[in-house]
TORKOL-4160 file (C-alpha; in steps of 0.2 Angstrom, whole numbers, padded with zeros to 4 digits, m for minus):
287
<pt num="1" X="m0511" Y="0189" Z="m0113"/>
<pt num="2" X="m0517" Y="0189" Z="m0095"/>
<pt num="3" X="m0507" Y="0181" Z="m0081"/>
<pt num="4" X="m0518" Y="0165" Z="m0081"/>
<pt num="5" X="m0516" Y="0163" Z="m0100"/>
<pt num="6" X="m0498" Y="0166" Z="m0098"/>
<pt num="7" X="m0495" Y="0153" Z="m0085"/>
<pt num="8" X="m0506" Y="0140" Z="m0095"/>
<pt num="9" X="m0495" Y="0143" Z="m0110"/>
<pt num="10" X="m0479" Y="0142" Z="m0100"/>
<pt num="11" X="m0485" Y="0125" Z="m0093"/>
<pt num="12" X="m0490" Y="0119" Z="m0110"/>
<pt num="13" X="m0473" Y="0124" Z="m0118"/>
<pt num="14" X="m0463" Y="0114" Z="m0104"/>
<pt num="15" X="m0476" Y="0100" Z="m0105"/>
<pt num="16" X="m0477" Y="0099" Z="m0086"/>
<pt num="17" X="m0492" Y="0098" Z="m0074"/>
<pt num="18" X="m0490" Y="0097" Z="m0056"/>
<pt num="19" X="m0496" Y="0079" Z="m0055"/>
<pt num="20" X="m0484" Y="0074" Z="m0069"/>
<pt num="21" X="m0469" Y="0083" Z="m0061"/>
<pt num="22" X="m0473" Y="0074" Z="m0044"/>
<pt num="23" X="m0474" Y="0057" Z="m0053"/>
<pt num="24" X="m0457" Y="0061" Z="m0062"/>
<pt num="25" X="m0448" Y="0066" Z="m0046"/>
<pt num="26" X="m0453" Y="0050" Z="m0037"/>
<pt num="27" X="m0448" Y="0038" Z="m0051"/>
<pt num="28" X="m0429" Y="0036" Z="m0053"/>
<pt num="29" X="m0422" Y="0029" Z="m0069"/>
<pt num="30" X="m0406" Y="0019" Z="m0071"/>
<pt num="31" X="m0395" Y="0025" Z="m0086"/>
<pt num="32" X="m0383" Y="0012" Z="m0093"/>
<pt num="33" X="m0366" Y="0017" Z="m0100"/>
<pt num="34" X="m0350" Y="0008" Z="m0105"/>
<pt num="35" X="m0332" Y="0016" Z="m0105"/>
<pt num="36" X="m0318" Y="0007" Z="m0114"/>
<pt num="37" X="m0299" Y="0011" Z="m0111"/>
<pt num="38" X="m0283" Y="0002" Z="m0116"/>
<pt num="39" X="m0276" Y="0008" Z="m0099"/>
<pt num="40" X="m0288" Y="m0002" Z="m0089"/>
<pt num="41" X="m0281" Y="m0019" Z="m0082"/>
<pt num="42" X="m0289" Y="m0034" Z="m0090"/>
<pt num="43" X="m0295" Y="m0040" Z="m0073"/>
<pt num="44" X="m0306" Y="m0025" Z="m0072"/>
<pt num="45" X="m0315" Y="m0029" Z="m0088"/>
<pt num="46" X="m0334" Y="m0029" Z="m0084"/>
<pt num="47" X="m0331" Y="m0019" Z="m0068"/>
<pt num="48" X="m0348" Y="m0011" Z="m0064"/>
<pt num="49" X="m0350" Y="0006" Z="m0055"/>
<pt num="50" X="m0366" Y="0013" Z="m0048"/>
<pt num="51" X="m0365" Y="0032" Z="m0047"/>
<pt num="52" X="m0377" Y="0042" Z="m0036"/>
<pt num="53" X="m0377" Y="0061" Z="m0034"/>
<pt num="54" X="m0387" Y="0076" Z="m0028"/>
<pt num="55" X="m0400" Y="0067" Z="m0017"/>
<pt num="56" X="m0403" Y="0083" Z="m0007"/>
<pt num="57" X="m0412" Y="0074" Z="0007"/>
<pt num="58" X="m0425" Y="0066" Z="m0004"/>
<pt num="59" X="m0433" Y="0049" Z="0002"/>
<pt num="60" X="m0440" Y="0037" Z="m0011"/>
<pt num="61" X="m0454" Y="0027" Z="m0004"/>
<pt num="62" X="m0452" Y="0019" Z="0013"/>
<pt num="63" X="m0434" Y="0021" Z="0019"/>
<pt num="64" X="m0428" Y="0022" Z="0001"/>
<pt num="65" X="m0433" Y="0004" Z="m0002"/>
<pt num="66" X="m0437" Y="0007" Z="m0021"/>
<pt num="67" X="m0420" Y="0016" Z="m0024"/>
<pt num="68" X="m0410" Y="0002" Z="m0015"/>
<pt num="69" X="m0420" Y="m0011" Z="m0025"/>
<pt num="70" X="m0414" Y="m0003" Z="m0041"/>
<pt num="71" X="m0396" Y="m0002" Z="m0035"/>
<pt num="72" X="m0396" Y="m0020" Z="m0029"/>
<pt num="73" X="m0403" Y="m0026" Z="m0046"/>
<pt num="74" X="m0387" Y="m0019" Z="m0055"/>
<pt num="75" X="m0375" Y="m0030" Z="m0044"/>
<pt num="76" X="m0362" Y="m0017" Z="m0043"/>
<pt num="77" X="m0344" Y="m0019" Z="m0039"/>
<pt num="78" X="m0343" Y="m0002" Z="m0031"/>
<pt num="79" X="m0355" Y="0012" Z="m0027"/>
<pt num="80" X="m0349" Y="0030" Z="m0029"/>
<pt num="81" X="m0358" Y="0046" Z="m0023"/>
<pt num="82" X="m0353" Y="0064" Z="m0029"/>
<pt num="83" X="m0360" Y="0076" Z="m0016"/>
<pt num="84" X="m0375" Y="0086" Z="m0011"/>
<pt num="85" X="m0383" Y="0070" Z="m0004"/>
<pt num="86" X="m0388" Y="0081" Z="0011"/>
<pt num="87" X="m0392" Y="0100" Z="0011"/>
<pt num="88" X="m0402" Y="0114" Z="0020"/>
<pt num="89" X="m0402" Y="0108" Z="0038"/>
<pt num="90" X="m0401" Y="0090" Z="0033"/>
<pt num="91" X="m0419" Y="0084" Z="0036"/>
<pt num="92" X="m0420" Y="0065" Z="0033"/>
<pt num="93" X="m0401" Y="0063" Z="0038"/>
<pt num="94" X="m0404" Y="0046" Z="0047"/>
<pt num="95" X="m0414" Y="0040" Z="0032"/>
<pt num="96" X="m0399" Y="0044" Z="0020"/>
<pt num="97" X="m0387" Y="0036" Z="0032"/>
<pt num="98" X="m0398" Y="0020" Z="0033"/>
<pt num="99" X="m0398" Y="0020" Z="0014"/>
<pt num="100" X="m0379" Y="0020" Z="0014"/>
<pt num="101" X="m0378" Y="0007" Z="0028"/>
<pt num="102" X="m0388" Y="m0005" Z="0017"/>
<pt num="103" X="m0378" Y="m0001" Z="0001"/>
<pt num="104" X="m0362" Y="m0004" Z="0010"/>
<pt num="105" X="m0369" Y="m0022" Z="0013"/>
<pt num="106" X="m0369" Y="m0024" Z="m0006"/>
<pt num="107" X="m0352" Y="m0018" Z="m0010"/>
<pt num="108" X="m0339" Y="m0005" Z="m0006"/>
<pt num="109" X="m0345" Y="0013" Z="m0005"/>
<pt num="110" X="m0335" Y="0029" Z="m0009"/>
<pt num="111" X="m0340" Y="0047" Z="m0009"/>
<pt num="112" X="m0335" Y="0065" Z="m0010"/>
<pt num="113" X="m0344" Y="0080" Z="m0002"/>
<pt num="114" X="m0352" Y="0094" Z="m0013"/>
<pt num="115" X="m0355" Y="0112" Z="m0010"/>
<pt num="116" X="m0371" Y="0109" Z="0000"/>
<pt num="117" X="m0363" Y="0097" Z="0013"/>
<pt num="118" X="m0349" Y="0110" Z="0015"/>
<pt num="119" X="m0361" Y="0126" Z="0017"/>
<pt num="120" X="m0377" Y="0119" Z="0023"/>
<pt num="121" X="m0373" Y="0107" Z="0037"/>
<pt num="122" X="m0367" Y="0114" Z="0054"/>
<pt num="123" X="m0351" Y="0107" Z="0061"/>
<pt num="124" X="m0359" Y="0095" Z="0073"/>
<pt num="125" X="m0371" Y="0087" Z="0059"/>
<pt num="126" X="m0356" Y="0086" Z="0047"/>
<pt num="127" X="m0346" Y="0077" Z="0060"/>
<pt num="128" X="m0360" Y="0065" Z="0064"/>
<pt num="129" X="m0363" Y="0061" Z="0046"/>
<pt num="130" X="m0345" Y="0058" Z="0043"/>
<pt num="131" X="m0342" Y="0047" Z="0058"/>
<pt num="132" X="m0358" Y="0037" Z="0054"/>
<pt num="133" X="m0353" Y="0034" Z="0036"/>
<pt num="134" X="m0336" Y="0029" Z="0041"/>
<pt num="135" X="m0343" Y="0017" Z="0054"/>
<pt num="136" X="m0353" Y="0009" Z="0040"/>
<pt num="137" X="m0337" Y="0007" Z="0029"/>
<pt num="138" X="m0341" Y="0021" Z="0017"/>
<pt num="139" X="m0325" Y="0029" Z="0012"/>
<pt num="140" X="m0323" Y="0048" Z="0011"/>
<pt num="141" X="m0311" Y="0053" Z="m0003"/>
<pt num="142" X="m0311" Y="0072" Z="m0001"/>
<pt num="143" X="m0294" Y="0077" Z="m0008"/>
<pt num="144" X="m0288" Y="0059" Z="m0005"/>
<pt num="145" X="m0285" Y="0043" Z="m0015"/>
<pt num="146" X="m0286" Y="0024" Z="m0013"/>
<pt num="147" X="m0282" Y="0009" Z="m0024"/>
<pt num="148" X="m0295" Y="m0004" Z="m0029"/>
<pt num="149" X="m0287" Y="m0021" Z="m0032"/>
<pt num="150" X="m0293" Y="m0037" Z="m0041"/>
<pt num="151" X="m0279" Y="m0049" Z="m0039"/>
<pt num="152" X="m0262" Y="m0040" Z="m0041"/>
<pt num="153" X="m0269" Y="m0027" Z="m0053"/>
<pt num="154" X="m0277" Y="m0011" Z="m0047"/>
<pt num="155" X="m0286" Y="0005" Z="m0053"/>
<pt num="156" X="m0284" Y="0022" Z="m0044"/>
<pt num="157" X="m0299" Y="0031" Z="m0036"/>
<pt num="158" X="m0297" Y="0049" Z="m0030"/>
<pt num="159" X="m0309" Y="0063" Z="m0025"/>
<pt num="160" X="m0309" Y="0082" Z="m0027"/>
<pt num="161" X="m0318" Y="0093" Z="m0014"/>
<pt num="162" X="m0314" Y="0111" Z="m0016"/>
<pt num="163" X="m0318" Y="0127" Z="m0007"/>
<pt num="164" X="m0333" Y="0138" Z="m0011"/>
<pt num="165" X="m0324" Y="0151" Z="m0021"/>
<pt num="166" X="m0324" Y="0139" Z="m0036"/>
<pt num="167" X="m0343" Y="0137" Z="m0037"/>
<pt num="168" X="m0349" Y="0151" Z="m0048"/>
<pt num="169" X="m0365" Y="0160" Z="m0045"/>
<pt num="170" X="m0372" Y="0150" Z="m0031"/>
<pt num="171" X="m0378" Y="0160" Z="m0016"/>
<pt num="172" X="m0363" Y="0166" Z="m0006"/>
<pt num="173" X="m0352" Y="0161" Z="m0021"/>
<pt num="174" X="m0359" Y="0174" Z="m0033"/>
<pt num="175" X="m0345" Y="0186" Z="m0029"/>
<pt num="176" X="m0326" Y="0183" Z="m0028"/>
<pt num="177" X="m0328" Y="0167" Z="m0039"/>
<pt num="178" X="m0312" Y="0160" Z="m0045"/>
<pt num="179" X="m0309" Y="0149" Z="m0061"/>
<pt num="180" X="m0303" Y="0132" Z="m0057"/>
<pt num="181" X="m0286" Y="0129" Z="m0065"/>
<pt num="182" X="m0274" Y="0114" Z="m0068"/>
<pt num="183" X="m0263" Y="0122" Z="m0055"/>
<pt num="184" X="m0277" Y="0121" Z="m0042"/>
<pt num="185" X="m0281" Y="0103" Z="m0047"/>
<pt num="186" X="m0262" Y="0099" Z="m0044"/>
<pt num="187" X="m0263" Y="0108" Z="m0027"/>
<pt num="188" X="m0278" Y="0097" Z="m0021"/>
<pt num="189" X="m0273" Y="0080" Z="m0028"/>
<pt num="190" X="m0255" Y="0081" Z="m0034"/>
<pt num="191" X="m0249" Y="0075" Z="m0051"/>
<pt num="192" X="m0258" Y="0061" Z="m0059"/>
<pt num="193" X="m0248" Y="0045" Z="m0062"/>
<pt num="194" X="m0248" Y="0042" Z="m0081"/>
<pt num="195" X="m0248" Y="0023" Z="m0080"/>
<pt num="196" X="m0263" Y="0021" Z="m0068"/>
<pt num="197" X="m0281" Y="0020" Z="m0073"/>
<pt num="198" X="m0288" Y="0034" Z="m0063"/>
<pt num="199" X="m0306" Y="0037" Z="m0058"/>
<pt num="200" X="m0310" Y="0055" Z="m0051"/>
<pt num="201" X="m0325" Y="0059" Z="m0040"/>
<pt num="202" X="m0329" Y="0077" Z="m0042"/>
<pt num="203" X="m0345" Y="0086" Z="m0038"/>
<pt num="204" X="m0344" Y="0099" Z="m0051"/>
<pt num="205" X="m0343" Y="0092" Z="m0069"/>
<pt num="206" X="m0341" Y="0110" Z="m0076"/>
<pt num="207" X="m0323" Y="0108" Z="m0073"/>
<pt num="208" X="m0321" Y="0093" Z="m0084"/>
<pt num="209" X="m0309" Y="0102" Z="m0096"/>
<pt num="210" X="m0297" Y="0103" Z="m0081"/>
<pt num="211" X="m0300" Y="0085" Z="m0075"/>
<pt num="212" X="m0295" Y="0080" Z="m0093"/>
<pt num="213" X="m0280" Y="0091" Z="m0094"/>
<pt num="214" X="m0275" Y="0084" Z="m0077"/>
<pt num="215" X="m0276" Y="0066" Z="m0084"/>
<pt num="216" X="m0292" Y="0058" Z="m0076"/>
<pt num="217" X="m0297" Y="0043" Z="m0086"/>
<pt num="218" X="m0315" Y="0044" Z="m0080"/>
<pt num="219" X="m0323" Y="0057" Z="m0070"/>
<pt num="220" X="m0340" Y="0056" Z="m0061"/>
<pt num="221" X="m0350" Y="0072" Z="m0057"/>
<pt num="222" X="m0367" Y="0079" Z="m0053"/>
<pt num="223" X="m0371" Y="0097" Z="m0047"/>
<pt num="224" X="m0380" Y="0102" Z="m0063"/>
<pt num="225" X="m0396" Y="0092" Z="m0060"/>
<pt num="226" X="m0397" Y="0087" Z="m0078"/>
<pt num="227" X="m0401" Y="0105" Z="m0082"/>
<pt num="228" X="m0417" Y="0105" Z="m0071"/>
<pt num="229" X="m0429" Y="0107" Z="m0085"/>
<pt num="230" X="m0426" Y="0096" Z="m0100"/>
<pt num="231" X="m0433" Y="0100" Z="m0117"/>
<pt num="232" X="m0433" Y="0088" Z="m0133"/>
<pt num="233" X="m0416" Y="0088" Z="m0142"/>
<pt num="234" X="m0407" Y="0101" Z="m0132"/>
<pt num="235" X="m0411" Y="0092" Z="m0115"/>
<pt num="236" X="m0406" Y="0102" Z="m0099"/>
<pt num="237" X="m0407" Y="0121" Z="m0100"/>
<pt num="238" X="m0402" Y="0128" Z="m0083"/>
<pt num="239" X="m0387" Y="0126" Z="m0071"/>
<pt num="240" X="m0386" Y="0129" Z="m0052"/>
<pt num="241" X="m0375" Y="0145" Z="m0058"/>
<pt num="242" X="m0392" Y="0152" Z="m0065"/>
<pt num="243" X="m0384" Y="0150" Z="m0082"/>
<pt num="244" X="m0393" Y="0143" Z="m0098"/>
<pt num="245" X="m0387" Y="0128" Z="m0108"/>
<pt num="246" X="m0374" Y="0121" Z="m0096"/>
<pt num="247" X="m0359" Y="0113" Z="m0106"/>
<pt num="248" X="m0359" Y="0096" Z="m0096"/>
<pt num="249" X="m0376" Y="0091" Z="m0089"/>
<pt num="250" X="m0380" Y="0073" Z="m0092"/>
<pt num="251" X="m0373" Y="0057" Z="m0100"/>
<pt num="252" X="m0355" Y="0054" Z="m0107"/>
<pt num="253" X="m0343" Y="0067" Z="m0113"/>
<pt num="254" X="m0325" Y="0064" Z="m0120"/>
<pt num="255" X="m0310" Y="0075" Z="m0121"/>
<pt num="256" X="m0296" Y="0065" Z="m0129"/>
<pt num="257" X="m0294" Y="0049" Z="m0119"/>
<pt num="258" X="m0303" Y="0056" Z="m0104"/>
<pt num="259" X="m0322" Y="0053" Z="m0101"/>
<pt num="260" X="m0335" Y="0061" Z="m0090"/>
<pt num="261" X="m0351" Y="0054" Z="m0083"/>
<pt num="262" X="m0363" Y="0068" Z="m0078"/>
<pt num="263" X="m0377" Y="0062" Z="m0067"/>
<pt num="264" X="m0394" Y="0071" Z="m0067"/>
<pt num="265" X="m0395" Y="0068" Z="m0049"/>
<pt num="266" X="m0410" Y="0062" Z="m0038"/>
<pt num="267" X="m0417" Y="0077" Z="m0029"/>
<pt num="268" X="m0423" Y="0094" Z="m0032"/>
<pt num="269" X="m0437" Y="0100" Z="m0043"/>
<pt num="270" X="m0436" Y="0093" Z="m0061"/>
<pt num="271" X="m0447" Y="0094" Z="m0076"/>
<pt num="272" X="m0445" Y="0080" Z="m0090"/>
<pt num="273" X="m0430" Y="0076" Z="m0080"/>
<pt num="274" X="m0433" Y="0060" Z="m0069"/>
<pt num="275" X="m0421" Y="0056" Z="m0055"/>
<pt num="276" X="m0406" Y="0046" Z="m0061"/>
<pt num="277" X="m0395" Y="0031" Z="m0055"/>
<pt num="278" X="m0380" Y="0029" Z="m0066"/>
<pt num="279" X="m0373" Y="0012" Z="m0070"/>
<pt num="280" X="m0357" Y="0011" Z="m0079"/>
<pt num="281" X="m0347" Y="m0004" Z="m0085"/>
<pt num="282" X="m0329" Y="m0003" Z="m0088"/>
<pt num="283" X="m0321" Y="m0012" Z="m0103"/>
<pt num="284" X="m0304" Y="m0016" Z="m0108"/>
<pt num="285" X="m0298" Y="m0012" Z="m0125"/>
<pt num="286" X="m0291" Y="m0028" Z="m0132"/>
<pt num="287" X="m0289" Y="m0022" Z="m0150"/>
């Protein structure tokens, strides 16, 4: 088989032509999930969270207006972002910041940084972004925590942002990688309080086993980009670690009483893998 025939066959197998891929990359979808927990206070029944991740500097339409319209239509109680919203020199930084400014008018915004913010942004850009987000009211939860109240009841929201050595196989992280363990989780965030419904923002969902062992009731993550190329039945096939068949790539996962929402992300090249906005409703188990 010559090279041209090989390329055509590969294109046919993945079902993606360049125009089709471009259309997919410009049309975000909203995925809807529900998570139920007996630990959730009754006042939070129906609480809605919008989750964004891995924008990677992308701009949708004019000034992200289509993206904002989809988010606003969901009428969220809070918006959370789990990293890699900016990367590689941070083009379109001000367009991303303007998006956050407008989202913060809708509801409170919380975020953690991902591996790209930490490795790709120079110190001045990182500080400019952090200061501007804070001026808009967006709350950075890198290795910190806060409570969200409705009346006298609250849920706990915390964020994990760890160092490069825990990102396996990504650029400068290819050597000297360390497995992320429960002891590391405790070093970053302390011991989880058993009587509080706790939501964790953590860029890398591949650590969900540790998040569940720590006691997170609900974790949000991105990083894996939905497996980049999605195929029927098996869905995403490739992780940023250059490994096939990532364990946690999109949708809802459960270990015991712990849930993970893995977001496919908004930016980067993707095939049969539309950009994703996640909308989650929390339900109280009254049975």
